[in-house]
C-alpha positions as CSV (number, residue, x, y, z in Angstrom):
1,M,14.9,7.7,3.9
2,L,15.6,7.4,0.2
3,K,15.5,10.3,-2.3
4,I,15.0,9.4,-5.9
5,T,14.7,11.6,-8.9
6,I,12.3,10.5,-11.7
7,P,13.5,12.1,-14.9
8,A,11.2,14.2,-17.2
9,V,9.8,12.0,-20.0
10,E,7.0,11.8,-22.5
11,L,4.9,8.6,-22.3
12,F,2.0,7.2,-24.3
13,D,-1.0,6.5,-22.1
14,G,-1.9,3.4,-24.1
15,K,-5.1,4.9,-25.5
16,D,-4.8,8.0,-27.6
17,K,-2.5,10.6,-26.1
18,F,0.9,11.4,-24.9
19,I,1.6,12.5,-21.3
20,Q,4.4,14.9,-20.4
21,I,6.0,14.0,-17.0
22,K,8.1,16.6,-15.3
23,E,11.2,15.7,-13.4
24,Q,10.3,15.0,-9.8
25,T,12.3,14.2,-6.7
26,L,10.5,11.9,-4.2
27,Q,11.3,11.0,-0.6
28,L,10.6,7.4,0.2
29,E,10.4,5.5,3.4
30,H,10.2,1.7,3.6
31,S,8.2,1.4,6.8
32,L,5.3,-0.4,8.5
33,V,3.0,2.4,7.5
34,S,3.9,1.9,3.8
35,L,3.6,-1.9,4.1
36,S,0.2,-1.6,5.7
37,K,-1.1,0.7,3.0
38,W,0.1,-1.7,0.3
39,E,-1.3,-4.8,1.9
40,S,-4.7,-3.1,2.4
41,K,-4.9,-2.5,-1.3
42,W,-3.5,-5.8,-2.6
43,H,-4.8,-8.2,0.1
44,R,-1.6,-10.3,0.2
45,P,1.5,-10.3,2.4
46,F,4.3,-8.0,1.1
47,L,7.0,-10.0,3.0
48,S,6.7,-13.2,1.0
49,D,8.6,-15.0,-1.6
50,T,6.0,-14.4,-4.3
51,P,7.4,-12.1,-7.0
52,F,5.7,-8.7,-7.6
53,T,4.3,-7.5,-10.9
54,R,5.5,-4.1,-12.2
55,E,2.2,-2.6,-11.2
56,E,2.4,-3.9,-7.6
57,Y,6.0,-2.7,-7.2
58,I,5.2,0.8,-8.5
59,D,2.3,0.9,-6.1
60,Y,4.6,0.0,-3.2
61,I,6.8,2.9,-4.2
62,R,3.7,5.0,-4.2
63,C,2.9,3.8,-0.7
64,M,6.5,4.6,0.4
65,T,6.3,8.1,-0.9
66,L,6.4,10.9,1.8
67,T,6.5,13.8,-0.8
68,Q,3.1,15.6,-0.9
69,N,1.0,16.3,-4.0
70,V,2.8,13.9,-6.5
71,D,1.3,13.6,-9.9
72,P,0.2,9.9,-10.2
73,N,1.6,9.7,-13.7
74,V,5.2,10.4,-12.3
75,Y,5.4,6.8,-11.2
76,Q,5.1,5.6,-14.8
77,G,8.5,7.3,-15.5
78,I,10.4,5.0,-13.0
79,T,13.4,3.5,-14.8
80,P,15.0,0.1,-14.2
81,Q,17.9,1.9,-12.5
82,I,15.4,3.5,-10.0
83,F,13.8,0.1,-9.4
84,D,17.3,-1.3,-8.6
85,E,18.0,1.6,-6.2
86,V,14.7,1.2,-4.4
87,S,15.2,-2.6,-4.1
88,K,18.6,-2.1,-2.7
89,Y,17.2,0.4,-0.1
90,I,14.4,-2.0,0.8
91,N,16.8,-4.9,1.4
92,E,19.3,-2.7,3.4
93,S,19.5,-3.9,7.0
94,M,19.7,-0.3,8.4
95,T,21.4,-1.7,11.6
96,A,24.7,-3.2,12.8
97,T,22.8,-5.7,14.9
98,T,23.4,-9.4,14.0
99,F,22.1,-12.6,15.5
100,P,24.1,-15.8,16.0
101,K,23.3,-18.9,14.0
102,N,22.9,-21.6,16.6
103,G,22.1,-24.3,14.0
104,R,18.6,-24.9,15.3
105,R,15.8,-24.9,12.8
106,G,12.4,-23.6,13.5
107,G,9.2,-25.1,12.2
108,R,7.1,-23.7,9.4
109,R,7.8,-20.2,8.5
110,E,4.9,-17.8,9.6
111,I,3.3,-15.6,7.0
112,V,4.2,-12.0,8.1
113,T,1.7,-9.3,7.5
114,A,1.4,-5.7,8.8
115,E,-1.0,-6.9,11.5
116,I,1.4,-9.5,12.7
117,I,4.1,-6.8,13.0
118,Y,1.8,-4.5,14.9
119,Y,1.0,-7.5,17.2
120,W,4.7,-8.0,17.8
121,M,5.1,-4.3,18.6
122,L,2.3,-4.5,21.1
123,C,3.7,-7.6,22.8
124,N,7.1,-6.0,23.1
125,N,5.7,-2.6,24.2
126,I,7.3,-0.9,21.2
127,P,5.8,2.6,20.7
128,F,3.8,3.2,17.6
129,E,6.1,6.0,16.5
130,C,8.5,3.2,15.4
131,Q,6.0,2.2,12.6
132,K,7.7,5.0,10.6
133,W,11.2,3.5,10.9
134,H,12.8,1.6,8.1
135,L,11.0,-1.8,8.2
136,N,14.2,-3.8,8.5
137,R,15.3,-1.8,11.5
138,L,11.9,-2.2,13.2
139,L,12.0,-6.0,12.6
140,T,15.5,-6.1,14.1
141,L,14.2,-4.3,17.2
142,I,11.4,-6.8,17.5
143,N,13.9,-9.7,17.1
144,V,16.2,-8.1,19.8
145,C,13.2,-7.9,22.2
146,S,12.3,-11.5,21.5
147,V,15.8,-12.7,22.1
148,K,16.3,-10.7,25.2
149,S,13.0,-11.8,26.7
150,Q,13.7,-15.5,26.3
151,K,15.0,-17.7,29.1
152,P,18.4,-19.1,28.3
153,Q,18.0,-22.5,26.6
154,K,19.7,-25.5,28.1
155,M,22.5,-27.0,26.1
156,S,22.2,-30.6,24.9
157,T,24.6,-33.2,26.2
158,S,26.5,-33.3,22.9
159,E,26.8,-29.4,22.9
160,I,28.2,-29.5,26.5
161,M,30.7,-32.2,25.6
162,A,31.8,-30.3,22.5
163,Q,32.3,-27.1,24.6
164,N,34.3,-29.0,27.2
165,R,36.5,-30.6,24.6
166,A,37.2,-27.1,23.1
167,L,38.0,-25.7,26.6
168,N,40.3,-28.6,27.4
169,A,42.1,-28.2,24.1
170,A,42.5,-24.5,24.7
171,R,43.9,-25.1,28.2
172,K,46.4,-27.8,26.9
173,R,47.6,-25.3,24.3
174,K,47.9,-22.5,26.8
175,W,49.8,-24.5,29.4
176,N,51.7,-26.5,26.9
177,T,50.7,-29.9,28.4
178,K,49.4,-33.2,27.1
179,G,46.6,-33.6,29.5
């Protein structure tokens, strides 16, 4: 969870009056719930390479907000520093789990939406309480389930030969022999 404080500020509404915004502290959670809310409004995948407009990004922060009864005008007071802080939080892995890079490339990258993530949760018997976790942590759990449920892949002949060369070289060094 991330806590941000939006400072008090006076803004022009773009029409004919000024709006006073009081300082407000918000609690935010980057979760599947917030992702789902945002996608239902904007009708496009959040987890894509397409950049967001300021309005879309502010709306995602609104969807992430756990704090109750927030004045909608408060979001207009978000500073560039707050945007940076929120972006850093969204991109944080929230886990120590890593996955090895085995050099194999997959096919086309699938477009990931909230419904796809819910599907993955169902397939892996992940309880729906996890939808409130930080999204990167949930995706890591889904990835762990996927990796653990796969059958071990057979190594190619060249991979086996490379492994054997490395083992033989290690043994030669250990026993100080030439072969």
